[in-house]
N, C-alpha and C positions, 0 to 999 in steps of 0.2 A: 518781368513777372511782375503784374500788379498784385496788391494784397489781395484785392476780392479774387484773383486766381491762386493764389496762394491756396487761399484756403477752401477752396472749392478744388482743386484737383483731386486730391486721397479721395474726396466723394467720390470719383468715378468709381470708383472701383469695390464690387461686390466686399472683397475681402477684407478691404478697410475699415467699411461700413461693420463685418461682422468683430474685427479686431475692437472695434471704437466700440462696441458693444460692451462685449467682454469685458474691456480694460474698465468700463463704466461701472459695472457693474461690482467686479473685483473691488476696484477702487473704494465705492461708497461701504459697501458689506464689511471690508477689512476698516474701514477708518472708524466705523458706527464700533466695532468690537474692541477697536484698539484705542476708546475712553476706556474702557475698564480696564482693560493691561495695564493697560498706564495705571490708571489710579492705582488699584491693587499690588500692582509692582508685579507683573508676570509677564514681562519681557524674555526672560529667562525662557521662558514657559513656551510662550512663542517658537520662540526660537527652536525647541528643542521636537517641538510635533510639527512643524513643519519643514523638519530635516527628517524625522521620522520616520514620514510615510513613503520615502524612497522605497523603499525596497517590496510595498502593496504594490506600486505602480509599475514597479517591473515585474514583478509577478504576476502583473494583471494582464499584461501583455505578453509576458509568455502564454498564460490558458486561453489568451484569446475574451475576456473579463473586460467592461470597460475602466477607465482608469480609475473613476470617483468610486466606484466600489472597493479598491485594492487599497489604494488613498485612506479613504474615511477607518477601513478596518483599522488598517497599523494606526492610522494617530490616534484612533480609540484605546491601541496595544498600550501604545506608547504612555499615555495617560493613565492609564490602570498600572504599567508596571513601574514607573514615578511613585506611585499611589504607595505600591506592597512593598517597594525599597526603602521610601522614607519612613513607613509607621514599622517597617518590621523589625528594626534592627537602629542602629546608634549612626547610622547615615543622616546626614542633613538634606532638606531637599534639595540646593545647589546642585550640591554632590551626587544625589540620586537622579536629575535633570542630566546634570553632563555627560553621567554613564551611559544610560539609557538611550539616551541621542544620539551619541556619537558611536554606539555598540551598534545602532539599527540603522545610522546613518553612514558606515563603514559596509553593514552588512546589503543594503542597495545597491555600492560602489562594485560590491563583488558582484553580484549579479549579474552586474551591467557589463562584469569584464567579461563573464560566461557566455553572454546571448552573440548569436553572432554573425560573425565581424561584419557582414554586410547590412544589419539591420544597426540607423543610427538612432541610440536616445538622448543623443545631449539633449533635446529639446525638455525633456523632465526635467532637468537639472537649471536651464535658461529659459524655458517658454517658449511656445511657438502661437503667439502671438496672430502674426499672419498666415497661419495655416491650418485655421482655425472655418471648421466646416458647419454645415446647419446645424447636425446633432448635438459635436460641441455646444453653441450656443445655445441649443434650446435645456439644455443639463445645465449648463453654468446660471442663466434666468431661473431654471424653478431650483436651485439648490440655494442660489442669492438671496431669492423670496422667499424661500423659505426659514433664512436663517434671521435674514429680518426682520419678518412677520416675528419670531419668536424672543427675540432679540426686542422690538418695541413691545412687545405686550406683557413681556415681566422684566421693565426697566426699571420700574418701582421694587421690587423686590431684589432685584440684581444692584441696583444703585445702593438699597440700606447695607447688602451683605458686604457692597466693596467700601462702604463707609464706616459702618458698625458692624460685624456680624454678631455681638454678643446681643445688642439691642433687634435683630433680625430673629434670634435666638427666642427672644423675654415674649415678643407677641405672637410669637405660632410659626413661625418660618424654621426652615431646615436649614442652615448655611453646608452643613456638607451637601445638602440634594443642589445647593444654589452653586456652590462650585462645581460641582460633578455637569451640571447644565453649563454655565460658562465653559467650559474643560473641552465637553460635547461639544459646542458650538463653533470655540477655536479649528475642530477636526474637522468640522464641515467648510469653515468658513478656508482653511485651507486650501481643500479641493477645490473649492471655488478659485481661489487665485492661480492655485497650481498652471491653469492650464493659459492664465496671461504672465505668470514673471516666471514660473521656474521653480524648483526645490531653494535652490540658494539665496534668491530675492522675495521671497512669501515673506521673511520673518518683518524685514523693512517697510511694507505694507501695514503691517501690524503692530507696526511701533510709530513709528515718524509721525503718522496725520495726527495720533492722538497725542502724543509730546510735544508735536507744535500749538495741538489745541489748548494744550493747560498751560503754556505760555503766555496765552493768549487773552484767556478768563479764569475766572477763580470761580466760576457759577458750571456744573457738572450741565446740567439743561443747553446750557449755551454750547457746550464740548460736542456734545450731538449734533450741532447744527456746522462747528467752526471746522469738524474734523472732516469728515464727507465731501462737503462744500469746497474747502482746500482741496483732499485728494482728487474728486473730480477732472479741479480747475490742472490739475499736476497731471494728471490720467490724458487727458488732452490734449493737454500742451506737448508732454511728451512723445504723443505717438507721430503727433504733429512734426516736430524736430526728427522725429526717426525716419519719418519720410523722407524730408527734403535733404537729411543728411545723411539720407543713406545706414546709418545706426541698424544697432539691437533695439527693437524694439522694448522689451520690458527693462532691459536696462535703462534703455533714455527717460522710459519712466519713472522708473526710483529715482534715478540720478535730479529729473526735477522737482520729486519731494524732498528728498534730500537737501535741493538746493533752497525750498523753502522753508524748511527746517532751517536751514544758515541762519536766511535773512529774517525771521520773528527769534531768531537766537539772539539775534544780535541787538532788532531793531525795537521786537515786543516792547510797548508805553510801559509797560508794569514791572516786565519780569525781564529786557530783552539785557544781556549785558549794556550795548551803546543805550539805547533808547530810554533803560531805566533812569542812568547819569545825565540826560539832558532832560530827562523829565524832573531832576531834583534839584538840577542848573538852572533850569528856569522858574521853577520856583523858590530856589534862594536868592534870587538877583536882584528883584524889587528889595529886598533885606540890606542887602550889601550895599544900594547905590545908596540906600537911607541913611548908613550906619552914618 
């Protein structure tokens, strides 16, 4: 099979076109948000919210409601509970996050175990890219557009909050409200990505692109371009590889992102483990030759 045929073959199937659209939207939205999560240090919060939505999805399934509604309700509930536990006593934020998200995730697993045995809910955990239908595609597109629009419209305020909450407060912004907005968008973004990679792998899409972009540039405005571009390339590459290798589509997308991060971590010119050393060696070579 020629390279052109390898490229065109998956696009002959409608389910692959829908999967590609969902993957691209989820990857781009998660990547943009990941820039702020990495900058603020909310990686664990992303993990918490992505896992805490599980019981909401299962309950929505049991009552016949949209998965997105149940996931969003429990995502916001997790954020609220973390705030209550953190602010109400001596428990620190990391402990509050760990307690809330593991408890809610365990509740979701219990609920799955009591669902009738003929119903397979594994797609909630691992995603179901190739089983996306048009209504679910429309849902992802709408939620993704809303999330991305809010992030871009509020990017200056959110960036100032990430870098210097004190300065944000001094010019009349409310750090508490901005933090709440970012957490609400985190819950919404989790819902967008849930269909693509499932509960377990959502956190990877929420962290890896921003972390890779952070190693490639020192300017936040460039991070907001690099992260979604990298995520989009990995989304397409992962989906194509899953088609031709007959592997898990969501898992392959995340594996492509992880591989890209590994390459960036090693080869980034300024911050890479190998790239930075090579760059310093090249700069030092003329001096040593003239010595």
